C-alpha positions in Angstrom: 123.1 62.3 119.4 120.8 65.0 118.2 122.3 65.1 114.8 120.4 61.9 114.1 117.2 64.0 114.3 118.3 67.1 112.5 118.0 65.9 109.0 115.6 68.6 107.8 117.2 71.8 109.1 118.4 72.9 105.7 115.9 74.9 103.7 114.9 73.0 100.5 116.6 74.6 97.5 119.6 75.8 99.6 123.1 74.5 98.7 123.3 72.4 101.9 119.9 70.8 101.1 120.9 70.0 97.5 124.2 68.4 98.6 122.3 66.4 101.2 119.9 65.3 98.5 122.7 64.1 96.2 124.3 62.3 99.2 120.9 60.6 99.9 120.3 59.6 96.4 123.7 58.3 95.3 126.4 57.9 98.0 125.4 54.4 99.1 125.3 53.0 95.6 128.8 54.5 95.2 130.0 52.4 98.1 129.5 55.1 100.8 132.2 57.3 99.4 132.5 60.1 96.8 135.5 62.1 95.7 135.5 65.8 96.3 135.9 66.4 92.6 132.9 64.2 91.7 130.6 65.9 94.3 131.7 69.4 93.2 131.1 68.5 89.6 127.6 67.3 90.3 126.8 70.5 92.2 128.3 72.5 89.3 125.6 71.0 87.1 123.1 72.6 89.5 124.8 75.9 89.0 126.6 76.0 92.3 130.2 77.3 92.6 132.8 75.1 94.1 133.5 77.3 97.2 129.8 77.4 98.0 129.6 73.6 97.7 132.6 73.2 100.0 130.8 75.4 102.6 127.7 73.2 102.4 129.8 70.0 102.7 131.4 71.4 105.9 127.9 71.8 107.3 127.1 68.2 106.6 130.4 67.2 108.3 129.4 69.2 111.4 126.1 67.4 111.5 127.9 64.1 111.5 126.6 63.0 108.2 129.9 63.0 106.3 133.5 62.4 107.2 136.5 63.5 105.0 138.4 60.4 103.8 141.0 59.7 101.2 140.9 56.6 99.0 143.9 55.7 96.9 145.3 59.1 97.5 142.1 60.8 96.3 140.3 63.3 98.7 136.7 62.6 99.3 133.8 62.1 101.7 132.5 59.1 103.4 129.0 58.5 104.8 129.1 58.1 108.6 127.1 55.6 110.7 124.8 58.5 111.7 124.4 59.4 108.1 123.4 55.8 107.3 120.7 55.9 109.9 119.4 59.2 108.7 119.3 58.1 105.0 117.6 54.8 105.9 114.8 56.7 107.8 114.5 59.1 104.9 114.2 56.3 102.3 111.1 55.0 104.1 109.5 58.4 104.1 110.6 60.0 100.9 110.4 57.2 98.3 107.4 55.3 99.6 104.6 57.9 100.2 102.2 56.5 102.7 98.7 57.4 103.8 96.3 55.9 106.4 93.3 53.9 105.6 90.0 54.5 107.4 90.5 51.4 109.6 94.2 51.8 110.3 95.5 52.3 113.8 96.6 55.5 115.5 99.5 56.0 117.9 99.2 58.4 120.8 102.2 59.6 122.7 101.7 60.9 126.2 104.6 62.3 128.2 105.2 64.2 131.5 108.6 65.9 131.7 109.8 67.9 134.8 110.2 71.6 134.5 113.9 71.1 135.2 114.1 69.3 131.9 112.2 71.9 129.9 114.9 72.2 127.2 114.5 68.5 126.4 110.7 69.0 126.5 111.1 71.8 123.9 113.2 69.5 121.7 110.7 66.7 122.0 107.9 69.0 120.8 110.0 70.2 117.9 110.9 66.7 116.7 107.4 65.2 117.2 106.0 68.0 115.0 108.9 67.5 112.6 107.7 63.9 111.8 104.1 64.9 111.3 102.7 64.7 114.8 99.4 66.3 115.7 99.1 68.1 119.0 95.9 67.0 120.8 96.7 68.7 124.1 99.8 69.7 126.0 101.8 66.5 126.5 99.6 64.4 124.1 100.4 63.9 120.4 98.8 61.7 117.8 100.3 60.0 114.7 99.4 57.2 112.2 100.7 54.0 113.9 103.2 53.5 111.1 105.2 56.4 112.6 105.4 54.7 116.0 109.0 53.5 115.5 110.1 57.1 114.7 108.4 58.4 117.9 110.4 55.8 119.9 113.5 56.8 118.1 113.1 60.4 119.1 112.4 59.5 122.7 115.5 57.2 122.7 117.8 59.9 121.2 116.5 62.5 123.7 116.8 60.0 126.6 113.1 60.4 127.4 111.7 56.9 127.0 111.0 56.6 130.7 108.9 59.8 130.6 106.5 58.6 127.9 103.7 56.2 127.3 102.6 55.1 123.8 99.0 54.0 123.2 97.9 52.3 120.0 94.2 52.2 119.0 92.1 51.9 115.9 89.2 53.8 117.4 88.9 57.5 118.1 85.6 58.6 119.7 84.8 62.3 119.6 82.1 64.9 118.9 82.3 67.0 115.8 83.7 65.9 112.5 87.1 64.1 111.7 88.0 67.1 109.5 87.4 69.6 112.3 89.6 67.5 114.6 92.4 67.2 112.1 92.3 71.0 111.5 92.7 71.5 115.3 95.5 69.0 115.7 97.5 69.8 112.5 98.1 72.9 110.4 96.4 71.6 107.3 96.6 74.9 105.5 100.4 74.9 105.8 100.6 71.3 104.7 98.4 71.9 101.7 100.6 74.9 100.8 103.7 72.7 100.8 102.0 70.3 98.4 100.8 73.1 96.2 104.3 74.6 95.9 105.7 71.2 94.9 102.9 70.9 92.2 103.6 74.4 90.9 107.4 73.9 90.7 107.3 70.4 89.2 103.9 70.0 87.6 105.1 69.1 84.1 108.2 67.0 84.9 106.5 63.6 84.9 105.7 64.2 81.1 108.7 66.4 80.2 111.9 65.1 78.5 115.2 66.9 78.7 117.9 67.3 76.0 120.7 65.7 78.0 121.2 63.5 81.0 122.8 66.4 82.7 119.6 68.4 82.4 117.6 65.4 83.7 120.0 65.1 86.6 119.7 68.8 87.6 115.9 68.8 87.3 115.5 65.5 89.1 117.7 66.5 92.1 115.9 69.7 92.5 112.5 68.0 92.3 113.6 65.4 94.9 115.0 68.2 97.1 111.7 70.1 96.9 109.7 67.0 97.8 111.8 65.3 100.6 110.6 67.4 103.5 107.0 67.0 102.7 106.5 63.3 103.7 108.0 64.1 107.1 105.7 67.0 107.9 102.5 65.5 106.3 101.6 62.3 108.3 99.3 60.9 105.6 95.9 61.3 107.2 92.9 59.3 106.1 90.7 60.9 103.4 87.9 61.5 105.9 90.1 63.7 108.0 91.2 65.9 105.0 89.6 68.7 103.1 88.1 67.9 99.7 90.5 67.8 96.7 93.5 67.4 99.0 96.6 68.3 97.0 98.7 65.7 98.8 97.3 63.0 96.6 98.3 64.8 93.4 101.7 65.7 94.7 102.5 62.1 95.7 101.4 60.9 92.2 103.5 63.5 90.6 106.6 62.6 92.7 106.3 58.9 91.7 105.9 59.9 88.0 109.1 62.1 88.2 110.9 59.1 89.7 109.8 56.8 86.9 110.7 59.2 84.1 114.0 60.8 85.3 115.7 58.6 87.9 117.6 56.4 85.4 118.9 59.3 83.2 119.9 61.2 86.4 121.8 58.1 87.6 123.5 57.7 84.3 124.8 61.3 84.4 125.9 61.0 88.0 128.1 58.0 87.1 129.5 59.6 84.0 130.5 62.8 85.9 132.9 60.8 88.1 
């Protein structure tokens, strides 16, 4: 089902995205279920009114991430099987920033889809770009090989496995420079801008303390929310393919620093708000 691939539709900072971030951070450690009152209280800490939160929750239900369930007569929301798969994929990307080494392998995905299936062809292009793919030529995309499983997942969900061939190689031969190729295959300016915004919004958080666990929770959730789309769109290219002083290295270091300083206090507040 396509909802498995639509994890990043909500704009970072929007209410739907913030609810999704809280779900991703905490719902599994709560046993896959959270009461309505608890979730609304957490979003209230972020300055969101209850009705706006309920609307965002409804969107996540329509995407198949949450189901409404009662436990012991208490209304709440349960993580679906689709939601579990989405969060597992997100964990690998969001919390373990990866980058290719100079000798690591590449994955190339080649496909030929009939004109009668052009809607699925359009969807395939959208989702390949959405996991950090570089467009080499029409019908030919390139990724770090550690994204190969995600490429196959997209093909499986779209029912296009039989239309594609995956090639793995640790050698690319070309004229010109690696940086020129990368600039042709990826929008490096747009990726750099994403990292720069994250750095500007969160630059002091790794060293900053907050007066209460509630403040830590709010700042931490917003920081994670502003980060979580970046590791999908940025594939983690080798340094030789990137412009000098690439901001992605600094933003990944900042993200890990924020985790180390604020995750425990945010978790403490999350549990106390139940």
